[in-house]
N, CA and C atoms as an extended XYZ file, in Angstrom:
633
Properties=species:S:1:pos:R:3:atomname:S:1:resname:S:1:resid:I:1 pbc="F F F"
N        94.534       35.474       30.669 N   UNK     1
C        95.421       34.715       29.787 CA  UNK     1
C        96.426       33.940       30.637 C   UNK     1
N        96.613       32.669       30.341 N   UNK     2
C        97.399       31.810       31.230 CA  UNK     2
C        98.761       31.432       30.669 C   UNK     2
N        99.162       32.001       29.517 N   UNK     3
C       100.402       31.525       28.918 CA  UNK     3
C       101.644       32.087       29.599 C   UNK     3
N       101.812       33.400       29.645 N   UNK     4
C       102.979       33.987       30.279 CA  UNK     4
C       103.800       34.800       29.300 C   UNK     4
N       105.015       35.167       29.729 N   UNK     5
C       105.906       35.995       28.925 CA  UNK     5
C       107.352       35.549       29.124 C   UNK     5
N       108.240       36.075       28.259 N   UNK     6
C       109.676       35.861       28.399 CA  UNK     6
C       110.280       37.169       28.896 C   UNK     6
N       111.273       37.090       29.777 N   UNK     7
C       111.886       38.301       30.298 CA  UNK     7
C       113.359       38.114       30.580 C   UNK     7
N       113.961       39.184       31.075 N   UNK     8
C       115.384       39.163       31.414 CA  UNK     8
C       115.569       39.756       32.809 C   UNK     8
N       116.418       39.121       33.582 N   UNK     9
C       116.682       39.571       34.950 CA  UNK     9
C       117.651       40.757       34.921 C   UNK     9
N       117.259       41.857       35.559 N   UNK    10
C       118.108       43.051       35.588 CA  UNK    10
C       118.907       43.177       36.870 C   UNK    10
N       118.335       42.740       38.005 N   UNK    11
C       119.052       42.848       39.271 CA  UNK    11
C       118.086       43.044       40.420 C   UNK    11
N       118.634       43.391       41.590 N   UNK    12
C       117.822       43.572       42.788 CA  UNK    12
C       117.802       45.032       43.230 C   UNK    12
N       116.751       45.379       43.964 N   UNK    13
C       116.626       46.712       44.535 CA  UNK    13
C       115.660       46.611       45.713 C   UNK    13
N       115.124       47.736       46.149 N   UNK    14
C       114.089       47.708       47.179 CA  UNK    14
C       113.181       48.915       46.973 C   UNK    14
N       111.930       48.763       47.388 N   UNK    15
C       110.971       49.857       47.305 CA  UNK    15
C       110.223       49.938       48.639 C   UNK    15
N       109.527       51.017       48.841 N   UNK    16
C       108.730       51.195       50.048 CA  UNK    16
C       107.262       50.926       49.730 C   UNK    16
N       106.595       50.119       50.574 N   UNK    17
C       105.169       49.880       50.381 CA  UNK    17
C       104.349       50.981       51.054 C   UNK    17
N       103.038       50.835       51.016 N   UNK    18
C       102.156       51.879       51.554 CA  UNK    18
C       102.308       52.052       53.066 C   UNK    18
N       102.773       51.009       53.739 N   UNK    19
C       102.975       51.099       55.192 CA  UNK    19
C       104.332       51.696       55.554 C   UNK    19
N       105.128       52.038       54.538 N   UNK    20
C       106.441       52.611       54.783 CA  UNK    20
C       107.517       51.576       55.038 C   UNK    20
N       107.219       50.307       54.785 N   UNK    21
C       108.191       49.230       55.006 CA  UNK    21
C       109.016       48.997       53.744 C   UNK    21
N       110.274       48.638       53.937 N   UNK    22
C       111.147       48.321       52.800 CA  UNK    22
C       110.844       46.907       52.311 C   UNK    22
N       110.628       46.773       50.994 N   UNK    23
C       110.372       45.462       50.385 CA  UNK    23
C       111.493       45.170       49.389 C   UNK    23
N       112.315       44.129       49.618 N   UNK    24
C       113.348       43.772       48.634 CA  UNK    24
C       112.697       43.181       47.380 C   UNK    24
N       113.140       43.605       46.217 N   UNK    25
C       112.516       43.155       44.972 CA  UNK    25
C       113.570       42.770       43.944 C   UNK    25
N       113.172       41.898       43.029 N   UNK    26
C       113.961       41.571       41.844 CA  UNK    26
C       113.289       42.255       40.664 C   UNK    26
N       114.075       42.942       39.839 N   UNK    27
C       113.524       43.677       38.698 CA  UNK    27
C       113.735       42.864       37.426 C   UNK    27
N       112.654       42.640       36.681 N   UNK    28
C       112.713       41.917       35.422 CA  UNK    28
C       112.228       42.818       34.293 C   UNK    28
N       112.947       42.785       33.182 N   UNK    29
C       112.477       43.455       31.960 CA  UNK    29
C       111.707       42.404       31.167 C   UNK    29
N       110.401       42.542       31.125 N   UNK    30
C       109.526       41.489       30.610 CA  UNK    30
C       108.787       41.964       29.364 C   UNK    30
N       109.023       41.277       28.240 N   UNK    31
C       108.376       41.656       27.003 CA  UNK    31
C       108.993       42.923       26.419 C   UNK    31
N       108.397       43.458       25.324 N   UNK    32
C       107.232       42.887       24.657 CA  UNK    32
C       107.577       41.591       23.931 C   UNK    32
N       106.612       40.681       23.918 N   UNK    33
C       106.759       39.409       23.215 CA  UNK    33
C       105.778       39.377       22.033 C   UNK    33
N       106.156       38.682       20.985 N   UNK    34
C       105.325       38.591       19.784 CA  UNK    34
C       104.921       37.141       19.549 C   UNK    34
N       103.672       36.932       19.198 N   UNK    35
C       103.191       35.584       18.871 CA  UNK    35
C       103.754       35.210       17.508 C   UNK    35
N       104.631       34.203       17.473 N   UNK    36
C       105.283       33.805       16.224 CA  UNK    36
C       104.674       32.545       15.610 C   UNK    36
N       103.949       31.763       16.394 N   UNK    37
C       103.289       30.555       15.862 CA  UNK    37
C       102.235       30.075       16.842 C   UNK    37
N       101.181       29.480       16.302 N   UNK    38
C       100.127       28.880       17.126 CA  UNK    38
C        99.925       27.451       16.650 C   UNK    38
N        99.982       26.501       17.573 N   UNK    39
C        99.835       25.081       17.221 CA  UNK    39
C        98.564       24.533       17.859 C   UNK    39
N        97.858       23.686       17.103 N   UNK    40
C        96.584       23.154       17.598 CA  UNK    40
C        96.569       21.634       17.555 C   UNK    40
N        95.542       21.067       18.183 N   UNK    41
C        95.419       19.610       18.291 CA  UNK    41
C        95.264       18.944       16.921 C   UNK    41
N        94.482       19.534       16.050 N   UNK    42
C        94.175       18.903       14.753 CA  UNK    42
C        95.406       18.769       13.869 C   UNK    42
N        96.206       19.807       13.806 N   UNK    43
C        97.354       19.817       12.898 CA  UNK    43
C        98.631       19.300       13.538 C   UNK    43
N        98.876       19.692       14.805 N   UNK    44
C       100.157       19.386       15.448 CA  UNK    44
C       100.079       18.333       16.545 C   UNK    44
N        98.859       18.002       16.991 N   UNK    45
C        98.706       16.991       18.026 CA  UNK    45
C        98.752       17.531       19.435 C   UNK    45
N        98.984       18.826       19.589 N   UNK    46
C        98.969       19.454       20.912 CA  UNK    46
C        98.697       20.948       20.728 C   UNK    46
N        98.343       21.608       21.825 N   UNK    47
C        98.005       23.031       21.786 CA  UNK    47
C        99.118       23.849       22.429 C   UNK    47
N        99.604       24.851       21.718 N   UNK    48
C       100.633       25.715       22.295 CA  UNK    48
C       100.726       27.004       21.493 C   UNK    48
N       101.386       27.981       22.093 N   UNK    49
C       101.686       29.237       21.398 CA  UNK    49
C       103.180       29.490       21.521 C   UNK    49
N       103.794       29.913       20.432 N   UNK    50
C       105.223       30.217       20.431 CA  UNK    50
C       105.402       31.730       20.478 C   UNK    50
N       106.231       32.193       21.430 N   UNK    51
C       106.479       33.619       21.590 CA  UNK    51
C       107.924       33.948       21.238 C   UNK    51
N       108.123       35.122       20.646 N   UNK    52
C       109.454       35.621       20.340 CA  UNK    52
C       109.784       36.804       21.228 C   UNK    52
N       111.058       36.910       21.626 N   UNK    53
C       111.477       37.977       22.549 CA  UNK    53
C       112.836       38.520       22.146 C   UNK    53
N       113.047       39.786       22.384 N   UNK    54
C       114.316       40.489       22.199 CA  UNK    54
C       114.664       40.655       20.718 C   UNK    54
N       114.280       41.791       20.172 N   UNK    55
C       114.573       42.092       18.770 CA  UNK    55
C       116.066       42.356       18.579 C   UNK    55
N       116.624       41.787       17.498 N   UNK    56
C       118.057       41.916       17.202 CA  UNK    56
C       118.237       42.201       15.710 C   UNK    56
N       119.426       42.699       15.308 N   UNK    57
C       119.705       42.884       13.876 CA  UNK    57
C       119.738       41.540       13.153 C   UNK    57
N       119.480       41.559       11.866 N   UNK    58
C       119.391       40.290       11.121 CA  UNK    58
C       120.702       39.521       11.086 C   UNK    58
N       121.847       40.210       11.234 N   UNK    59
C       123.140       39.517       11.199 CA  UNK    59
C       123.321       38.588       12.405 C   UNK    59
N       122.487       38.757       13.463 N   UNK    60
C       122.610       37.923       14.656 CA  UNK    60
C       121.724       36.682       14.602 C   UNK    60
N       121.015       36.468       13.487 N   UNK    61
C       120.162       35.295       13.350 CA  UNK    61
C       120.666       34.419       12.209 C   UNK    61
N       120.460       33.099       12.354 N   UNK    62
C       120.811       32.223       11.246 CA  UNK    62
C       119.733       32.306       10.154 C   UNK    62
N       120.026       31.763        8.992 N   UNK    63
C       119.132       31.923        7.842 CA  UNK    63
C       117.774       31.259        8.076 C   UNK    63
N       117.770       30.118        8.762 N   UNK    64
C       116.509       29.413        9.008 CA  UNK    64
C       115.567       30.273        9.849 C   UNK    64
N       116.073       30.837       10.946 N   UNK    65
C       115.264       31.696       11.813 CA  UNK    65
C       114.846       32.972       11.071 C   UNK    65
N       115.777       33.544       10.309 N   UNK    66
C       115.517       34.789        9.594 CA  UNK    66
C       114.399       34.607        8.573 C   UNK    66
N       114.474       33.537        7.791 N   UNK    67
C       113.451       33.288        6.765 CA  UNK    67
C       112.096       32.971        7.386 C   UNK    67
N       112.106       32.235        8.502 N   UNK    68
C       110.857       31.885        9.179 CA  UNK    68
C       110.114       33.133        9.653 C   UNK    68
N       110.839       34.082       10.230 N   UNK    69
C       110.217       35.299       10.755 CA  UNK    69
C       109.825       36.259        9.633 C   UNK    69
N       110.669       36.363        8.606 N   UNK    70
C       110.361       37.255        7.492 CA  UNK    70
C       109.133       36.791        6.714 C   UNK    70
N       108.984       35.493        6.591 N   UNK    71
C       107.850       34.937        5.845 CA  UNK    71
C       106.517       35.355        6.479 C   UNK    71
N       106.526       35.510        7.814 N   UNK    72
C       105.307       35.906        8.531 CA  UNK    72
C       105.276       37.406        8.838 C   UNK    72
N       106.269       38.157        8.307 N   UNK    73
C       106.377       39.599        8.537 CA  UNK    73
C       106.426       39.929       10.030 C   UNK    73
N       107.261       39.176       10.760 N   UNK    74
C       107.384       39.344       12.204 CA  UNK    74
C       108.686       40.056       12.554 C   UNK    74
N       108.760       40.695       13.731 N   UNK    75
C       110.034       41.269       14.185 CA  UNK    75
C       111.092       40.178       14.316 C   UNK    75
N       112.349       40.554       14.145 N   UNK    76
C       113.453       39.591       14.216 CA  UNK    76
C       113.802       39.348       15.681 C   UNK    76
N       113.317       38.238       16.214 N   UNK    77
C       113.471       37.926       17.640 CA  UNK    77
C       114.599       36.932       17.857 C   UNK    77
N       115.402       37.195       18.878 N   UNK    78
C       116.528       36.323       19.207 CA  UNK    78
C       116.077       35.033       19.874 C   UNK    78
N       115.046       35.115       20.703 N   UNK    79
C       114.653       33.975       21.533 CA  UNK    79
C       113.225       33.557       21.215 C   UNK    79
N       113.011       32.279       20.959 N   UNK    80
C       111.672       31.728       20.737 CA  UNK    80
C       111.404       30.661       21.789 C   UNK    80
N       110.216       30.709       22.406 N   UNK    81
C       109.833       29.718       23.403 CA  UNK    81
C       108.366       29.335       23.227 C   UNK    81
N       108.076       28.060       23.453 N   UNK    82
C       106.695       27.570       23.352 CA  UNK    82
C       106.054       27.498       24.727 C   UNK    82
N       104.787       27.858       24.785 N   UNK    83
C       103.993       27.753       26.004 CA  UNK    83
C       102.819       26.819       25.707 C   UNK    83
N       102.814       25.665       26.346 N   UNK    84
C       101.724       24.713       26.118 CA  UNK    84
C       100.491       25.097       26.921 C   UNK    84
N        99.325       24.826       26.347 N   UNK    85
C        98.055       25.049       27.031 CA  UNK    85
C        97.235       23.769       26.942 C   UNK    85
N        96.168       23.700       27.737 N   UNK    86
C        95.387       22.463       27.812 CA  UNK    86
C        94.545       22.206       26.577 C   UNK    86
N        93.993       23.264       25.978 N   UNK    87
C        93.099       23.067       24.835 CA  UNK    87
C        93.198       24.241       23.868 C   UNK    87
N        92.685       24.025       22.654 N   UNK    88
C        92.718       25.074       21.629 CA  UNK    88
C        91.874       26.279       22.012 C   UNK    88
N        90.909       26.083       22.894 N   UNK    89
C        90.017       27.187       23.261 CA  UNK    89
C        90.767       28.332       23.948 C   UNK    89
N        91.899       28.022       24.602 N   UNK    90
C        92.676       29.047       25.284 CA  UNK    90
C        93.459       29.932       24.315 C   UNK    90
N        93.495       29.534       23.042 N   UNK    91
C        94.275       30.272       22.053 CA  UNK    91
C        93.406       31.129       21.137 C   UNK    91
N        92.099       31.162       21.399 N   UNK    92
C        91.186       31.879       20.513 CA  UNK    92
C        91.473       33.374       20.445 C   UNK    92
N        91.945       33.948       21.545 N   UNK    93
C        92.187       35.388       21.594 CA  UNK    93
C        93.526       35.787       20.978 C   UNK    93
N        94.336       34.796       20.575 N   UNK    94
C        95.677       35.084       20.063 CA  UNK    94
C        95.730       34.947       18.544 C   UNK    94
N        96.635       35.702       17.929 N   UNK    95
C        96.863       35.617       16.490 CA  UNK    95
C        98.340       35.860       16.217 C   UNK    95
N        98.858       35.301       15.128 N   UNK    96
C       100.268       35.451       14.784 CA  UNK    96
C       100.574       36.928       14.534 C   UNK    96
N       101.638       37.416       15.161 N   UNK    97
C       102.002       38.823       15.036 CA  UNK    97
C       101.525       39.678       16.190 C   UNK    97
N       100.651       39.121       17.047 N   UNK    98
C       100.121       39.890       18.174 CA  UNK    98
C       101.222       40.206       19.174 C   UNK    98
N       101.149       41.388       19.753 N   UNK    99
C       102.154       41.850       20.710 CA  UNK    99
C       101.618       41.701       22.130 C   UNK    99
N       102.370       41.022       22.989 N   UNK   100
C       101.988       40.839       24.392 CA  UNK   100
C       102.951       41.615       25.273 C   UNK   100
N       102.413       42.354       26.225 N   UNK   101
C       103.248       43.175       27.101 CA  UNK   101
C       103.059       42.771       28.552 C   UNK   101
N       103.815       43.433       29.429 N   UNK   102
C       103.800       43.139       30.857 CA  UNK   102
C       102.453       43.493       31.493 C   UNK   102
N       101.581       44.153       30.757 N   UNK   103
C       100.280       44.549       31.292 CA  UNK   103
C        99.354       43.369       31.577 C   UNK   103
N        99.731       42.160       31.120 N   UNK   104
C        98.908       40.993       31.463 CA  UNK   104
C        99.054       40.631       32.945 C   UNK   104
N       100.072       41.213       33.621 N   UNK   105
C       100.241       41.022       35.066 CA  UNK   105
C        99.852       42.305       35.801 C   UNK   105
N        99.336       42.149       36.996 N   UNK   106
C        98.925       43.298       37.806 CA  UNK   106
C        99.521       43.175       39.216 C   UNK   106
N        99.619       44.301       39.892 N   UNK   107
C       100.137       44.289       41.258 CA  UNK   107
C        99.272       43.398       42.141 C   UNK   107
N        99.937       42.564       42.942 N   UNK   108
C        99.214       41.632       43.801 CA  UNK   108
C        99.078       40.251       43.209 C   UNK   108
N        99.330       40.110       41.891 N   UNK   109
C        99.289       38.785       41.265 CA  UNK   109
C       100.435       37.922       41.793 C   UNK   109
N       100.287       36.610       41.605 N   UNK   110
C       101.360       35.668       41.931 CA  UNK   110
C       101.811       34.981       40.649 C   UNK   110
N       103.122       34.798       40.511 N   UNK   111
C       103.672       34.224       39.284 CA  UNK   111
C       104.656       33.101       39.606 C   UNK   111
N       104.870       32.235       38.623 N   UNK   112
C       105.905       31.202       38.684 CA  UNK   112
C       107.019       31.600       37.716 C   UNK   112
N       108.263       31.493       38.158 N   UNK   113
C       109.418       31.897       37.350 CA  UNK   113
C       110.274       30.671       37.050 C   UNK   113
N       110.588       30.461       35.769 N   UNK   114
C       111.461       29.359       35.357 CA  UNK   114
C       112.724       29.927       34.726 C   UNK   114
N       113.879       29.448       35.175 N   UNK   115
C       115.147       29.917       34.625 CA  UNK   115
C       116.255       28.917       34.878 C   UNK   115
N       117.442       29.240       34.395 N   UNK   116
C       118.617       28.388       34.557 CA  UNK   116
C       119.379       28.842       35.795 C   UNK   116
N       119.545       27.953       36.760 N   UNK   117
C       120.216       28.329       38.001 CA  UNK   117
C       121.703       28.588       37.769 C   UNK   117
N       122.315       29.324       38.681 N   UNK   118
C       123.736       29.649       38.561 CA  UNK   118
C       124.578       28.384       38.716 C   UNK   118
N       125.489       28.136       37.788 N   UNK   119
C       126.349       26.960       37.856 CA  UNK   119
C       127.444       27.134       38.901 C   UNK   119
N       127.674       26.111       39.717 N   UNK   120
C       128.683       26.178       40.770 CA  UNK   120
C       129.795       25.149       40.569 C   UNK   120
N       129.789       24.471       39.426 N   UNK   121
C       130.862       23.532       39.132 CA  UNK   121
C       130.745       22.245       39.937 C   UNK   121
N       131.871       21.540       40.082 N   UNK   122
C       131.921       20.282       40.821 CA  UNK   122
C       132.078       20.597       42.308 C   UNK   122
N       131.130       20.128       43.122 N   UNK   123
C       131.143       20.441       44.554 CA  UNK   123
C       131.046       19.176       45.391 C   UNK   123
N       131.532       19.287       46.633 N   UNK   124
C       131.488       18.158       47.557 CA  UNK   124
C       130.132       18.026       48.227 C   UNK   124
N       130.014       16.994       49.070 N   UNK   125
C       128.714       16.678       49.663 CA  UNK   125
C       128.263       17.711       50.689 C   UNK   125
N       129.194       18.407       51.342 N   UNK   126
C       128.777       19.383       52.353 CA  UNK   126
C       128.102       20.592       51.702 C   UNK   126
N       128.636       21.052       50.600 N   UNK   127
C       128.022       22.186       49.913 CA  UNK   127
C       126.819       21.750       49.077 C   UNK   127
N       126.945       20.604       48.430 N   UNK   128
C       125.900       20.165       47.493 CA  UNK   128
C       124.671       19.614       48.198 C   UNK   128
N       124.861       18.878       49.304 N   UNK   129
C       123.742       18.214       49.981 CA  UNK   129
C       123.613       18.584       51.459 C   UNK   129
N       124.394       19.561       51.907 N   UNK   130
C       124.321       20.019       53.300 CA  UNK   130
C       124.680       18.924       54.315 C   UNK   130
N       125.646       18.062       53.972 N   UNK   131
C       126.125       17.077       54.928 CA  UNK   131
C       126.808       17.780       56.110 C   UNK   131
N       126.751       17.139       57.276 N   UNK   132
C       127.354       17.712       58.475 CA  UNK   132
C       128.886       17.686       58.421 C   UNK   132
N       129.453       16.657       57.835 N   UNK   133
C       130.902       16.506       57.804 CA  UNK   133
C       131.402       15.730       59.004 C   UNK   133
N       132.686       15.404       58.988 N   UNK   134
C       133.269       14.625       60.073 CA  UNK   134
C       133.864       15.510       61.150 C   UNK   134
N       134.513       14.915       62.145 N   UNK   135
C       135.140       15.695       63.230 CA  UNK   135
C       136.191       16.653       62.670 C   UNK   135
N       136.260       17.828       63.263 N   UNK   136
C       137.190       18.846       62.757 CA  UNK   136
C       138.522       18.841       63.510 C   UNK   136
N       138.625       18.039       64.608 N   UNK   137
C       139.840       18.069       65.426 CA  UNK   137
C       140.267       16.646       65.796 C   UNK   137
N       141.207       16.562       66.741 N   UNK   138
C       141.670       15.282       67.312 CA  UNK   138
C       142.211       14.315       66.262 C   UNK   138
N       142.888       14.877       65.244 N   UNK   139
C       143.563       14.010       64.279 CA  UNK   139
C       142.664       13.368       63.255 C   UNK   139
N       141.425       13.772       63.173 N   UNK   140
C       140.533       13.202       62.159 CA  UNK   140
C       141.024       13.540       60.759 C   UNK   140
N       140.938       12.566       59.873 N   UNK   141
C       141.362       12.780       58.486 CA  UNK   141
C       140.150       12.867       57.549 C   UNK   141
N       138.963       13.030       58.131 N   UNK   142
C       137.745       13.027       57.304 CA  UNK   142
C       136.876       14.233       57.642 C   UNK   142
N       137.425       15.422       57.433 N   UNK   143
C       136.689       16.636       57.794 CA  UNK   143
C       135.463       16.864       56.905 C   UNK   143
N       135.672       16.748       55.605 N   UNK   144
C       134.594       17.046       54.660 CA  UNK   144
C       134.287       15.850       53.756 C   UNK   144
N       134.688       14.679       54.180 N   UNK   145
C       134.490       13.473       53.368 CA  UNK   145
C       133.046       12.967       53.480 C   UNK   145
N       132.546       12.257       52.465 N   UNK   146
C       131.160       11.773       52.493 CA  UNK   146
C       130.941       10.590       53.425 C   UNK   146
N       131.994        9.872       53.802 N   UNK   147
C       131.816        8.686       54.631 CA  UNK   147
C       131.507        7.458       53.789 C   UNK   147
N       130.982        6.430       54.418 N   UNK   148
C       130.688        5.177       53.720 CA  UNK   148
C       129.591        5.385       52.685 C   UNK   148
N       129.748        4.737       51.528 N   UNK   149
C       128.725        4.867       50.482 CA  UNK   149
C       127.965        3.566       50.253 C   UNK   149
N       128.276        2.516       51.019 N   UNK   150
C       127.546        1.263       50.854 CA  UNK   150
C       128.140        0.169       51.719 C   UNK   150
N       127.318       -0.783       52.108 N   UNK   151
C       127.787       -1.892       52.935 CA  UNK   151
C       128.368       -3.011       52.097 C   UNK   151
N       128.960       -3.994       52.796 N   UNK   152
C       129.553       -5.126       52.075 CA  UNK   152
C       128.495       -6.150       51.658 C   UNK   152
N       127.311       -6.102       52.277 N   UNK   153
C       126.278       -7.095       51.964 CA  UNK   153
C       125.695       -6.918       50.555 C   UNK   153
N       125.237       -5.705       50.170 N   UNK   154
C       124.763       -5.586       48.784 CA  UNK   154
C       125.906       -5.583       47.772 C   UNK   154
N       127.115       -5.243       48.230 N   UNK   155
C       128.306       -5.222       47.371 CA  UNK   155
C       128.134       -4.303       46.171 C   UNK   155
N       127.385       -3.247       46.356 N   UNK   156
C       127.219       -2.256       45.291 CA  UNK   156
C       126.711       -0.958       45.917 C   UNK   156
N       126.675        0.090       45.136 N   UNK   157
C       126.155        1.380       45.590 CA  UNK   157
C       124.743        1.550       45.035 C   UNK   157
N       123.787        1.804       45.915 N   UNK   158
C       122.406        1.970       45.476 CA  UNK   158
C       122.224        3.241       44.648 C   UNK   158
N       121.315        3.186       43.705 N   UNK   159
C       121.007        4.364       42.888 CA  UNK   159
C       120.435        5.472       43.770 C   UNK   159
N       120.770        6.720       43.435 N   UNK   160
C       120.256        7.847       44.204 CA  UNK   160
C       121.139        8.253       45.371 C   UNK   160
N       122.236        7.551       45.578 N   UNK   161
C       123.138        7.907       46.672 CA  UNK   161
C       123.655        9.328       46.478 C   UNK   161
N       123.539       10.143       47.517 N   UNK   162
C       123.988       11.532       47.430 CA  UNK   162
C       125.514       11.592       47.540 C   UNK   162
N       126.142       12.104       46.495 N   UNK   163
C       127.599       12.152       46.440 CA  UNK   163
C       128.044       13.472       45.834 C   UNK   163
N       129.350       13.662       45.715 N   UNK   164
C       129.892       14.852       45.068 CA  UNK   164
C       129.496       14.867       43.601 C   UNK   164
N       129.448       16.057       42.999 N   UNK   165
C       129.124       16.125       41.586 CA  UNK   165
C       128.805       17.534       41.128 C   UNK   165
N       128.321       17.627       39.916 N   UNK   166
C       128.021       18.930       39.316 CA  UNK   166
C       126.841       19.576       40.044 C   UNK   166
N       126.994       20.858       40.367 N   UNK   167
C       125.966       21.562       41.132 CA  UNK   167
C       125.510       22.802       40.365 C   UNK   167
N       124.207       23.021       40.337 N   UNK   168
C       123.655       24.185       39.656 CA  UNK   168
C       123.557       23.982       38.154 C   UNK   168
N       123.329       25.081       37.431 N   UNK   169
C       123.226       25.068       35.966 CA  UNK   169
C       122.152       24.096       35.484 C   UNK   169
N       120.964       24.196       36.082 N   UNK   170
C       119.844       23.369       35.643 CA  UNK   170
C       118.568       24.203       35.697 C   UNK   170
N       117.555       23.737       35.003 N   UNK   171
C       116.289       24.463       34.964 CA  UNK   171
C       115.593       24.394       36.325 C   UNK   171
N       115.217       25.553       36.841 N   UNK   172
C       114.590       25.648       38.156 CA  UNK   172
C       113.326       26.492       38.032 C   UNK   172
N       112.264       26.074       38.713 N   UNK   173
C       111.038       26.871       38.768 CA  UNK   173
C       110.764       27.274       40.210 C   UNK   173
N       110.616       28.579       40.427 N   UNK   174
C       110.257       29.107       41.741 CA  UNK   174
C       108.799       29.540       41.673 C   UNK   174
N       107.986       29.031       42.591 N   UNK   175
C       106.547       29.256       42.526 CA  UNK   175
C       106.091       30.354       43.488 C   UNK   175
N       104.957       30.955       43.118 N   UNK   176
C       104.220       31.877       43.991 CA  UNK   176
C       105.025       33.087       44.453 C   UNK   176
N       105.643       33.772       43.506 N   UNK   177
C       106.294       35.037       43.805 CA  UNK   177
C       105.293       36.167       43.563 C   UNK   177
N       105.230       37.106       44.476 N   UNK   178
C       104.226       38.170       44.384 CA  UNK   178
C       104.724       39.332       43.523 C   UNK   178
N       103.836       39.819       42.664 N   UNK   179
C       104.128       41.005       41.858 CA  UNK   179
C       103.908       42.226       42.738 C   UNK   179
N       104.981       42.980       42.999 N   UNK   180
C       104.913       44.149       43.870 CA  UNK   180
C       104.572       45.404       43.068 C   UNK   180
N       105.127       45.495       41.855 N   UNK   181
C       104.908       46.695       41.053 CA  UNK   181
C       105.094       46.370       39.583 C   UNK   181
N       104.348       47.066       38.721 N   UNK   182
C       104.459       46.903       37.271 CA  UNK   182
C       104.596       48.289       36.648 C   UNK   182
N       105.593       48.458       35.768 N   UNK   183
C       105.760       49.719       35.027 CA  UNK   183
C       105.635       49.400       33.540 C   UNK   183
N       104.424       49.494       32.968 N   UNK   184
C       104.199       49.095       31.571 CA  UNK   184
C       105.010       49.908       30.565 C   UNK   184
N       105.235       51.209       30.852 N   UNK   185
C       105.943       52.060       29.895 CA  UNK   185
C       107.377       51.579       29.652 C   UNK   185
N       107.981       50.980       30.663 N   UNK   186
C       109.368       50.517       30.551 CA  UNK   186
C       109.459       48.995       30.530 C   UNK   186
N       108.314       48.300       30.469 N   UNK   187
C       108.262       46.825       30.435 CA  UNK   187
C       108.958       46.204       31.645 C   UNK   187
N       108.758       46.808       32.821 N   UNK   188
C       109.406       46.318       34.041 CA  UNK   188
C       108.377       45.709       34.981 C   UNK   188
N       108.807       44.649       35.671 N   UNK   189
C       107.977       44.028       36.693 CA  UNK   189
C       108.849       43.782       37.917 C   UNK   189
N       108.333       44.132       39.106 N   UNK   190
C       109.065       43.980       40.366 CA  UNK   190
C       108.466       42.810       41.132 C   UNK   190
N       109.297       41.845       41.522 N   UNK   191
C       108.836       40.652       42.218 CA  UNK   191
C       109.466       40.572       43.603 C   UNK   191
N       108.698       40.070       44.560 N   UNK   192
C       109.199       39.845       45.912 CA  UNK   192
C       109.581       38.373       46.047 C   UNK   192
N       110.870       38.120       46.254 N   UNK   193
C       111.332       36.739       46.398 CA  UNK   193
C       112.529       36.444       45.521 C   UNK   193
N       113.061       35.234       45.650 N   UNK   194
C       114.260       34.815       44.922 CA  UNK   194
C       113.905       34.367       43.512 C   UNK   194
N       114.742       34.764       42.567 N   UNK   195
C       114.552       34.412       41.158 CA  UNK   195
C       115.791       33.662       40.683 C   UNK   195
N       115.627       32.526       39.994 N   UNK   196
C       116.801       31.757       39.555 CA  UNK   196
C       117.597       32.478       38.476 C   UNK   196
N       118.884       32.144       38.382 N   UNK   197
C       119.716       32.664       37.311 CA  UNK   197
C       120.596       33.819       37.736 C   UNK   197
N       121.628       34.063       36.932 N   UNK   198
C       122.542       35.171       37.175 CA  UNK   198
C       121.983       36.439       36.544 C   UNK   198
N       122.703       37.545       36.687 N   UNK   199
C       122.261       38.796       36.096 CA  UNK   199
C       122.182       38.700       34.589 C   UNK   199
N       121.156       39.304       34.006 N   UNK   200
C       120.926       39.353       32.552 CA  UNK   200
C       120.501       38.001       31.968 C   UNK   200
N       120.199       37.010       32.805 N   UNK   201
C       119.749       35.719       32.289 CA  UNK   201
C       118.275       35.784       31.892 C   UNK   201
N       117.876       34.925       30.954 N   UNK   202
C       116.496       34.901       30.481 CA  UNK   202
C       115.618       34.070       31.414 C   UNK   202
N       114.358       34.477       31.537 N   UNK   203
C       113.414       33.806       32.425 CA  UNK   203
C       112.063       33.671       31.741 C   UNK   203
N       111.309       32.663       32.183 N   UNK   204
C       109.926       32.484       31.742 CA  UNK   204
C       109.018       32.861       32.907 C   UNK   204
N       108.086       33.784       32.656 N   UNK   205
C       107.177       34.251       33.703 CA  UNK   205
C       105.763       33.805       33.361 C   UNK   205
N       105.171       32.995       34.254 N   UNK   206
C       103.796       32.531       34.070 CA  UNK   206
C       102.949       32.895       35.278 C   UNK   206
N       101.648       32.963       35.083 N   UNK   207
C       100.755       33.154       36.227 CA  UNK   207
C       100.815       31.913       37.102 C   UNK   207
N       100.788       32.101       38.416 N   UNK   208
C       101.000       31.007       39.366 CA  UNK   208
C        99.978       29.886       39.152 C   UNK   208
N       100.476       28.663       39.162 N   UNK   209
C        99.628       27.492       38.936 CA  UNK   209
C        98.862       27.103       40.185 C   UNK   209
N        99.449       27.341       41.362 N   UNK   210
C        98.866       26.836       42.612 CA  UNK   210
C        98.233       27.926       43.473 C   UNK   210
N        98.025       29.114       42.906 N   UNK   211
C        97.392       30.188       43.667 CA  UNK   211
C        95.986       30.402       43.150 C   UNK   211
């Protein structure tokens, strides 16, 4: 199955592999997810499956979401996300109300993780773009300044010029992270590598596209 799951980042730890080496891991609580809708080419113009994650009391949902889920006799899920697929044939094994768990991943698999990166506010060019900066001594007044941003000949600043600005807080996908361990009973998955987002942030976990 190529769609994936929704999960939540719990934090970092480390485990020992069979060779006795320490492996740093990120722990994700992944699933269970419920199929809340299936869209096809004939009716909707594209193929996708919508998954719901994280059951909550009904007072935490608005009436539109509450009625939509109740009408299909589905669990009350806080988060809904669509996963697009290439064709309707990939959705044949799925049905509305079906429960998907972390067992679709196995140790040794590679996954792609999509999440919201940590916001760092307004930052200068040295932090945001790794600029070298100006001289730090001898009376220089341009230690961390960006320098010239354009010549007098074009009399304008070209698009794409790297400057100070908002950093972080955007959708990021990290590819080819290895699954080190899976604990189906607790819906936990251990990954080797960096995962975007702060603690307790939501993530999308898919099977690796380029592996």
